[in-house]
Structures are given as structure tokens and as C-alpha cells.
NUKE-901401 format. One record per residue: x, y, z of N, C-alpha, C in turn; residue in three letters. Coordinates in pm, whole numbers, padded with zeros to 5 digits, always signed. Last residue first. Layout:
N
XYZXYZXYZala
...
REM end
This chain:
279
+02937+02125+04092+02992+01992+04101+03133+01995+04050ile
+02821+02379+04053+02884+02336+04183+02959+02205+04185ala
+02700+02415+03817+02810+02503+03846+02883+02469+03986thr
+02534+02195+03805+02638+02197+03701+02746+02304+03737ala
+02347+02256+04008+02444+02138+04029+02555+02163+03935ile
+02205+02450+03883+02269+02486+03998+02383+02382+04022lys
+02087+02302+03674+02178+02412+03641+02254+02451+03766met
+01926+02126+03824+02038+02073+03746+02138+02182+03703ala
+01736+02301+03926+01831+02232+04009+01948+02170+03943leu
+01596+02365+03686+01674+02463+03760+01774+02408+03861gln
+01483+02104+03645+01570+02175+03541+01660+02277+03606gly
+01328+02062+03857+01434+01966+03835+01535+02031+03737leu
+01099+02175+03952+01229+02256+03954+01351+02176+03919asn
+00881+02005+03985+00881+02113+03873+01015+02178+03863ala
+00862+01671+04006+00950+01784+04064+00952+01891+03955glu
+00742+01459+03889+00654+01566+03943+00727+01690+03993ala
+00942+01278+03854+00890+01352+03733+00804+01469+03771ser
+01199+01268+04085+01062+01250+04053+01019+01336+03930pro
+01523+01228+03918+01445+01254+04025+01298+01234+03996gly
+01858+01268+03810+01740+01181+03817+01656+01208+03935ala
+02074+01431+03606+02010+01448+03738+01872+01368+03725leu
+02379+01334+03461+02241+01313+03463+02184+01349+03597val
+02662+01417+03251+02594+01425+03381+02438+01395+03357tyr
+02972+01343+03117+02827+01328+03097+02771+01338+03234ser
+03275+01521+03039+03194+01441+03137+03052+01460+03108thr
+03424+01718+02905+03446+01565+02883+03366+01469+02979gly
+03318+01959+02996+03454+01923+03031+03479+01776+03006ala
+02983+01850+03023+03085+01959+03063+03219+01896+03075asn
+02644+01801+02950+02784+01770+02932+02861+01892+02969his
+02318+01680+03077+02423+01780+03020+02561+01732+03005trp
+01984+01596+03150+02118+01559+03102+02189+01681+03062thr
+01749+01498+03357+01796+01623+03309+01945+01584+03269val
+01455+01314+03403+01593+01311+03376+01632+01445+03312leu
+01202+01166+03616+01247+01278+03531+01402+01279+03522gly
+01003+00883+03643+01142+00936+03662+01160+01051+03563ile
+00780+00741+03584+00775+00835+03705+00899+00911+03726glu
+00843+00721+03256+00747+00688+03353+00743+00791+03460asp
+01080+00934+03188+01064+00795+03163+00965+00741+03273lys
+01143+01241+03025+01070+01164+03140+01047+01021+03092ile
+01392+01494+02990+01306+01386+02942+01233+01325+03061thr
+01578+01783+02902+01487+01714+03005+01397+01616+02934glu
+01892+01901+02868+01796+01831+02802+01707+01763+02907lys
+02117+02166+02832+02046+02089+02921+01927+02033+02850phe
+02413+02159+02609+02273+02204+02645+02202+02118+02745asp
+02647+02124+02500+02643+02124+02651+02502+02158+02691asp
+02716+01908+02213+02640+02017+02281+02647+02008+02433thr
+02878+01695+02128+02847+01810+02032+02781+01933+02103glu
+03148+01555+02324+02998+01588+02304+02988+01705+02215ser
+03398+01316+02247+03365+01463+02271+03216+01486+02250pro
+03345+00999+02383+03377+01080+02273+03334+01220+02312gln
+03303+00905+02633+03385+00818+02546+03433+00902+02437ala
+03310+01094+02932+03262+01082+02798+03362+00989+02718asp
+03274+00961+03247+03372+01023+03152+03316+00991+03012lys
+02977+01027+03438+03078+00933+03390+03159+01013+03279arg
+02737+01068+03696+02829+01132+03608+02927+01017+03568phe
+02425+01157+03852+02512+01050+03806+02610+01124+03696cys
+02258+01241+04148+02347+01291+04043+02437+01190+03985ile
+01933+01182+04240+02071+01130+04237+02132+01205+04119ser
+01668+01210+04486+01726+01251+04361+01867+01196+04351ile
+01360+01119+04656+01504+01092+04633+01553+01140+04491ile
+01133+01206+04920+01165+01197+04769+01328+01179+04758asp
+01073+01232+05180+01111+01102+05141+01140+01081+04990gly
+01025+01492+05254+00906+01415+05208+00942+01280+05169asp
+01278+01591+05311+01187+01555+05421+01062+01476+05394ser
+01488+01436+05071+01430+01542+05136+01334+01495+05242asn
+01819+01319+04960+01678+01294+04993+01625+01423+05049ser
+02067+01205+04717+02008+01304+04810+01872+01269+04831tyr
+02376+01058+04603+02231+01046+04635+02182+01145+04746val
+02572+01030+04319+02554+01101+04448+02406+01109+04479leu
+02749+00801+04141+02604+00836+04181+02609+00899+04319gln
+02957+00728+03863+02938+00789+04007+02805+00828+04021gly
+02997+00443+03668+02928+00583+03677+02926+00607+03834val
+03169+00245+03441+03146+00286+03580+03085+00425+03579pro
+02992+00081+03172+03092+00167+03219+03071+00229+03351arg
+02763-00045+03061+02887-00123+03084+03003-00042+03119asn
+02578+00161+03058+02622+00114+02928+02761+00040+02951asp
+02676+00209+03382+02581+00274+03277+02639+00234+03131gly
+02677+00087+03708+02717+00082+03567+02618+00136+03472leu
+02777+00273+04010+02685+00179+03937+02746+00174+03802ile
+02875+00349+04326+02922+00327+04198+02833+00230+04122val
+02738+00595+04559+02756+00464+04504+02823+00470+04372arg
+02719+00797+04850+02755+00773+04719+02748+00631+04683ala
+02507+01016+05059+02616+00943+05031+02638+00910+04877gly
+02308+01209+05120+02310+01085+05193+02438+01007+05164gln
+02235+01548+05143+02324+01448+05092+02334+01335+05179phe
+01918+01676+05125+02028+01653+05215+02108+01531+05150thr
+01741+01960+05003+01789+01824+04969+01917+01805+05051trp
+01660+02213+05014+01583+02119+05109+01631+01976+05064ser
+01809+02404+04901+01688+02350+04814+01615+02236+04885glu
+02002+02439+05074+01919+02546+05053+01789+02515+04964thr
+02156+02206+05032+02063+02213+05159+01967+02329+05150ser
+02317+02107+04839+02182+02138+04807+02090+02171+04919leu
+02630+02120+04749+02551+02143+04872+02413+02196+04823asp
+02797+01867+04549+02714+01995+04557+02641+01996+04686pro
+03120+01750+04576+02977+01722+04622+02898+01853+04629val
+03319+01777+04292+03284+01817+04428+03142+01783+04450arg
+03541+01588+04091+03419+01651+04116+03411+01698+04254phe
+03742+01429+03823+03737+01496+03941+03596+01571+03966pro
+03702+01098+03688+03651+01235+03680+03657+01314+03812val
+03733+00819+03705+03833+00899+03635+03793+01051+03608gly
+03590+00644+03856+03521+00712+03740+03625+00777+03653ile
+03766+00554+04063+03671+00461+03985+03625+00523+03855ala
+03889+00799+04154+03967+00682+04108+03882+00591+04023thr
+03662+00940+04243+03764+01009+04138+03850+00891+04079thr
+03551+00773+04424+03483+00805+04295+03573+00856+04194leu
+03755+00771+04633+03690+00661+04572+03641+00676+04428trp
+03799+01047+04702+03907+00956+04646+03852+00844+04574ser
+03523+01109+04791+03601+01187+04692+03706+01111+04632ser
+03469+00917+04992+03383+00933+04867+03461+01003+04753ile
+03660+00980+05185+03660+00850+05109+03578+00858+04982glu
+03569+01234+05254+03699+01222+05201+03720+01094+05127glu
+03318+01181+05375+03331+01260+05252+03459+01246+05182ala
+03152+00999+05540+03287+00967+05496+03323+01037+05365gln
+02889+01083+05574+02986+01118+05682+03128+01086+05644ser
+02742+00980+05373+02793+01120+05355+02895+01156+05461ala
+02849+00633+05317+02764+00741+05372+02830+00880+05364pro
+02875+00422+05047+02950+00498+05139+02874+00619+05189val
+02640+00315+04929+02748+00231+04968+02838+00288+05068glu
+02289+00403+04988+02426+00426+04946+02530+00326+04982val
+02028+00335+05068+02047+00427+04955+02191+00412+04901leu
+01847+00164+05220+01979+00119+05165+02017+00198+05050his
+01600+00249+05273+01684+00223+05385+01824+00180+05347arg
+01461+00272+05026+01505+00384+05095+01596+00370+05214pro
+01408+00088+04782+01488+00054+04896+01547+00168+04973gln
+01277+00206+04572+01216+00100+04639+01290+00047+04761arg
+01440+00417+04494+01311+00448+04545+01245+00340+04623ile
+01654+00266+04391+01674+00360+04514+01540+00387+04572leu
+01538+00158+04165+01578+00070+04269+01610+00149+04397leu
+01497+00385+04006+01384+00313+04055+01419+00217+04176arg
+01768+00444+03954+01692+00538+04024+01563+00471+04092gln
+01845+00223+03805+01905+00237+03937+01819+00333+04018tyr
+01693+00285+03568+01661+00160+03646+01720+00166+03787ala
+01805+00520+03490+01665+00522+03525+01628+00394+03609thr
+02060+00438+03430+02050+00542+03531+01895+00532+03581val
+02003+00267+03213+02057+00212+03321+02039+00315+03450asp
+01898+00455+03028+01812+00344+03069+01866+00281+03201gly
+02113+00617+02973+02000+00683+03046+01910+00566+03099leu
+02282+00420+02855+02331+00503+02973+02213+00563+03048trp
+02123+00333+02643+02156+00226+02750+02205+00318+02870asp
+02093+00572+02495+01969+00512+02560+02009+00407+02656asn
+02366+00616+02419+02291+00717+02492+02166+00653+02565thr
+02422+00379+02270+02501+00412+02384+02432+00518+02484asn
+02229+00390+02058+02233+00269+02162+02300+00320+02285ala
+02186+00549+01843+02155+00609+01976+02170+00497+02087pro
+02287+00367+01626+02346+00494+01653+02317+00548+01796ala
+02135+00130+01587+02252+00120+01666+02313+00257+01705thr
+01908+00168+01441+01904+00076+01542+02019+00089+01638ala
+01983+00338+01234+01872+00385+01337+01872+00299+01453thr
+02173+00178+01100+02219+00304+01167+02111+00346+01276thr
+02022-00032+01010+02136-00058+01104+02167+00067+01180thr
+01846+00101+00838+01793+00037+00950+01900+00001+01049ala
+02040+00213+00653+01956+00303+00742+01896+00229+00858ile
+02144-00019+00541+02227+00071+00624+02154+00163+00707glu
+01921-00133+00419+01995-00208+00522+02071-00113+00604asp
+01858+00070+00230+01765+00029+00334+01833-00045+00451ala
+01990+00190+00018+02051+00209+00160+01954+00157+00267asp
+01844+00124-00213+01983+00078-00197+02023+00076-00059pro
+01510+00031-00197+01604+00134-00170+01733+00084-00142thr
+01326-00178-00200+01428-00169-00315+01518-00044-00293thr
+01167-00149+00018+01241-00261+00010+01362-00250-00092ala
+01033+00083-00050+01112+00087+00069+01205-00035+00064ala
+00899+00002-00289+01006+00107-00301+01090+00110-00172phe
+00720-00184-00168+00817-00230-00264+00924-00117-00282tyr
+00573-00041+00013+00653-00139+00064+00757-00187-00043gly
+00448+00138-00185+00523+00190-00065+00614+00084-00014ile
+00291-00051-00330+00408+00034-00390+00497+00094-00287gly
+00116-00146-00147+00208-00232-00211+00330-00164-00267cys
-00043+00079-00105+00038+00018+00005+00136-00070-00045gly
-00150+00118-00359-00063+00222-00302+00017+00159-00197val
-00307-00108-00383-00198-00095-00483-00096+00009-00424val
-00495-00061-00168-00417-00187-00170-00299-00171-00260phe
-00616+00173-00252-00538+00168-00126-00448+00058-00125leu
-00745+00081-00488-00657+00187-00488-00563+00181-00372ile
-00923-00120-00378-00819-00161-00475-00711-00055-00479leu
-01091+00030-00220-01013-00062-00155-00889-00110-00241ala
-01216+00184-00425-01132+00252-00316-01039+00154-00253ala
-01358-00013-00555-01252+00062-00624-01162+00122-00531ala
-01539-00106-00359-01434-00196-00414-01315-00126-00484leu
-01683+00117-00315-01606+00073-00209-01492-00024-00261ala
-01806+00154-00577-01714+00252-00527-01629+00206-00406gln
-01963-00083-00597-01856-00066-00687-01756+00036-00633pro
-02142-00032-00363-02064-00144-00368-01944-00130-00467gly
-02143+00328-00273-02207+00209-00338-02100+00093-00326ser
-02092+00488+00033-02054+00450-00104-02123+00330-00143pro
-02254+00704+00220-02249+00555+00210-02216+00526+00064ala
-02240+00947+00442-02179+00910+00308-02180+00765+00310leu
-02472+01138+00608-02403+01010+00605-02360+00981+00455lys
-02465+01439+00755-02489+01384+00628-02408+01248+00628val
-02647+01585+01016-02543+01504+00976-02574+01440+00838gln
-02747+01913+01057-02786+01783+01029-02673+01701+00965pro
-02583+02111+01309-02620+02083+01167-02659+01932+01137arg
-02670+02279+01580-02629+02147+01530-02675+02124+01383ile
-02541+02583+01679-02662+02518+01618-02606+02377+01553ala
-02317+02562+01951-02359+02601+01823-02480+02525+01773arg
-02297+02638+02284-02325+02534+02189-02379+02598+02058gln
-02044+02814+02428-02177+02832+02372-02196+02717+02270thr
-01876+02706+02709-01861+02717+02572-02014+02712+02510ile
-01843+02896+03007-01897+02795+02936-01890+02813+02788pro
-01507+02996+03127-01648+03036+03073-01710+02923+02990thr
-01280+02871+03194-01365+02930+03297-01494+02970+03255lys
-01153+02554+03085-01198+02687+03048-01290+02734+03160pro
-00902+02393+03306-01030+02387+03226-01071+02531+03196pro
-00548+02412+03268-00672+02441+03337-00787+02437+03246gln
-00257+02220+03266-00366+02286+03187-00491+02297+03265thr
-00055+02073+03398-00099+02213+03448-00205+02273+03373ser
-00029+01848+03252-00079+01833+03394-00119+01976+03446lys
+00070+01939+03015-00055+01876+03010-00119+01877+03154ile
+00317+02044+03103+00218+02129+03050+00092+02070+03041ser
+00444+01802+03183+00403+01907+03281+00301+02002+03230arg
+00475+01672+02932+00384+01622+03042+00353+01719+03143val
+00640+01861+02808+00508+01839+02755+00414+01773+02862leu
+00883+01856+02958+00808+01977+02954+00662+01956+02907ala
+00972+01589+02905+00918+01626+03043+00838+01750+03041leu
+00881+01415+02609+00952+01526+02677+00888+01567+02803pro
+00881+01057+02614+00801+01180+02620+00874+01297+02681val
+01122+00867+02436+01073+00924+02562+00984+01051+02537pro
+01046+00636+02174+01109+00763+02212+01041+00822+02337glu
+00924+00417+02100+01008+00393+02216+01066+00532+02251lys
+00791+00474+01856+00706+00448+01977+00790+00438+02103leu
+01011+00472+01685+00929+00596+01713+00857+00575+01849val
+01085+00200+01677+01179+00306+01736+01107+00430+01768asp
+00854+00086+01564+00891+00056+01700+00981+00162+01767asp
+00863+00199+01301+00763+00243+01396+00782+00204+01536leu
+01094+00079+01218+01103+00219+01231+00993+00271+01323arg
+01022-00203+01215+01118-00153+01301+01129+00004+01321arg
+00817-00185+01014+00777-00218+01155+00892-00181+01258arg
+00973-00126+00790+00872-00028+00836+00827-00058+00982gly
+01125-00362+00772+01186-00230+00789+01094-00130+00849phe
+00930-00552+00719+01008-00560+00845+01070-00425+00871asp
+00846-00455+00463+00748-00459+00569+00833-00469+00711ala
+01085-00495+00313+01034-00360+00329+00930-00353+00445gly
+01118-00775+00329+01218-00685+00393+01166-00540+00411his
+00892-00837+00174+00904-00882+00316+01005-00795+00391arg
+00980-00742-00072+00855-00688-00004+00847-00728+00144leu
+01194-00890-00128+01204-00749-00117+01092-00678-00048lys
+01083-01153-00144+01186-01126-00036+01200-00972-00013glu
+00922-01119-00372+00857-01153-00236+00951-01126-00122his
+01116-01090-00564+01022-00971-00532+00955-00997-00386leu
+01228-01344-00549+01318-01228-00529+01226-01097-00492arg
+01021-01507-00624+01085-01532-00498+01153-01399-00451arg
+00969-01412-00887+00861-01401-00785+00921-01415-00644ala
+01205-01506-01008+01179-01366-00999+01071-01328-00898asn
+01177-01780-00987+01296-01715-00909+01256-01558-00904glu
+00917-01989-00953+00951-01866-01021+01049-01789-00935asp
+00848-02216-00799+00911-02238-00932+00947-02110-01009ser
+00775-02128-00557+00857-02248-00554+00915-02265-00691ala
+00588-01921-00609+00711-01892-00549+00822-02008-00560leu
+00380-02077-00707+00448-01990-00801+00592-01950-00742arg
+00307-02211-00474+00353-02286-00582+00424-02204-00686gln
+00221-01990-00331+00331-02063-00276+00396-02150-00388glu
-00013-01915-00469+00102-01822-00469+00236-01898-00426leu
-00179-02141-00430-00146-02105-00567-00009-02021-00564glu
-00207-02130-00142-00143-02248-00218-00093-02207-00351his
-00335-01879-00128-00206-01905-00061-00137-02023-00134arg
-00575-01944-00260-00489-01830-00314-00354-01857-00254gln
-00687-02129-00082-00650-02164-00220-00562-02066-00293glu
-00702-01983+00160-00627-02100+00154-00589-02138+00015pro
-00707-01625+00058-00772-01756+00102-00678-01871+00103ser
-00523-01364+00222-00560-01443+00105-00620-01569+00152val
-00392-01182+00394-00518-01138+00332-00546-01228+00212glu
-00140-01180+00515-00243-01290+00549-00387-01254+00496gly
+00050-01020+00425-00043-00951+00526-00155-01060+00567asp
+00185-01166+00225+00259-01128+00343+00163-01084+00456leu
-00032-01180+00045+00019-01303+00107+00094-01269+00233leu
-00045-00914-00035-00160-00975+00027-00124-01100+00108ala
+00204-00896-00156+00184-00818-00033+00063-00869+00035thr
+00164-01065-00376+00262-01104-00281+00249-01028-00144leu
-00036-00912-00518-00069-01041-00474+00036-01093-00361gln
+00100-00678-00566-00013-00676-00484-00043-00816-00430ala
+00301-00772-00752+00337-00705-00616+00222-00704-00523glu
+00149-00856-00964+00221-00961-00875+00261-00902-00742leu
-00169-00680-00983-00026-00704-01018+00036-00803-00926pro
-00482-00859-01005-00393-00763-00950-00249-00795-00991leu
-00631-01072-01085-00653-00964-01164-00564-00848-01110lys
-00579-01271-00886-00523-01288-01021-00537-01172-01110arg
-00738-01215-00652-00606-01160-00672-00533-01179-00802leu
-01037-01139-00606-00972-01218-00698-00833-01153-00731asp
-01145-01114-00260-01101-01049-00388-01018-01134-00479leu
-01405-01287-00120-01271-01266-00131-01233-01207-00269met
REM end
């Protein structure tokens, strides 16, 4: 076990936070924290920095994979010509000596402590953490709710809608009143999609209109729309994928739209553009 007493206090406290101390070292550091106010303050800053780093990493891992990237990977073909094997060079094994390994470990340890310390002492650390955690919440909740309802439709194909397509006039008046957005039901029959009817769902605790279509293969797509709470900065079409569900989002005239369907549907983006001109 490394002698922590030879390291700076920041390194000792970081090792304590990471659980890289012996029981004796832990007891010694806890006694110092109990009696040294400066040490307690530094320990709290380091702990805050570590928590902030974990939250940022979790946010990055939660980002949806772009739909175009997934399709590109699926469509990649193996090389048609064999790869010529190059002459194999003798492998060189680098085996650092004991003192070299110890020195490298100490350098990495101190650098890691410095990163955690500076992240914790940044004046805007709390503000940045709060902003990154809350700023995209509305968009993610809206898309997350739409995705959840789409999965529900896939699992209950015999109960797709609340009002069937045969009651077109009721659908129009009902959704316009409930959502507060005028619309037209797009005719997608030339694309082999048959309109089944409509539902009202909740997206980010707000009413959302959902127009449901199916094809002869049993696939289901839905057009979801709601009134924007704030003006949108862009009207561009954006494609994302969440597991087996593909999503295409866009904005127009104060309304948010989402086309949800199978992620394997290659023409989902083109279909969304056609819907945008017809709805």
C-alpha cells in the first residue's frame, strides 16, 4: 500500500474518496477531517468535483445514437478483395521496472487529483451542473413519452386508436380543440401506409395529438404534434433512434412534430418531409 503521508493533502483525500486507502490510513484521515476545518472544506470540494464528473459522464452516455449512424453501420459491406497480410514484426514487450511503475502511478494519481480539485473549485460548477441537467429536460421528456407510447402501440396492435379513421370529422374537431393546433390528416396511401385513427396522449405533461398508420406488414408509424411552449430556433428535420424506434422531429408555425416508426425503415426521413407539407 502506498504511503499517503508522502503525498499532498489533495491526493490523500482523493484516495479516501476513491476507496484506495487501508483501514489504518482511513482512520488517520477521518481523524484529521474531524479536527481540521481546512481539510474538511477541501474534502467537500473534491467530493463535489467527483460527483459533478459522474453526472456529466451519465449525461453523455444517455445521448441517443443518431439514426443515420446506425443505418450506416448496418449497410456497411465487407471488403471484396482479401487483405494481404503484412510481414509480422517481432513484438517488443515493454516491462517497466518497479521504481518506474511507482513513479508513473504517482504522476497519474496527482494529475487526477488536480483535475478533480479544479473542477470542484470552478465558481460556476453548480450552475453548469444544474443547466446541463435541466436545460434539455423538456425536449427529452417529450420525445421519451412519444417513444414510450409508440412501443405501447406496437405491443397492442388490436387497440391502436381511441377514435377510428371512419370518424374523420370527429377526429378533426376533437384534436384541434384538445391540442389547440389546426391540422389535416395526411394521405400516405401511396407510401403503403393506411390511416387507422387518432389518440390523445401526454408528452412532458402536455396534450399531444397522435395520428396512427399501419401497413400490410404489420408495421406501425405515428405522427405526434403539440403546440410549442416557446418559439423554436430551427425548423430543420432531425433524425434520432431509441432502441428499435426511429424518430424524426421538426417544427413549423409554432407546432412541434414527431414521426415515430421502426428504426429499420430507411425512408422515415423522406416520409416526414412529405407529412410536413400535408399536415
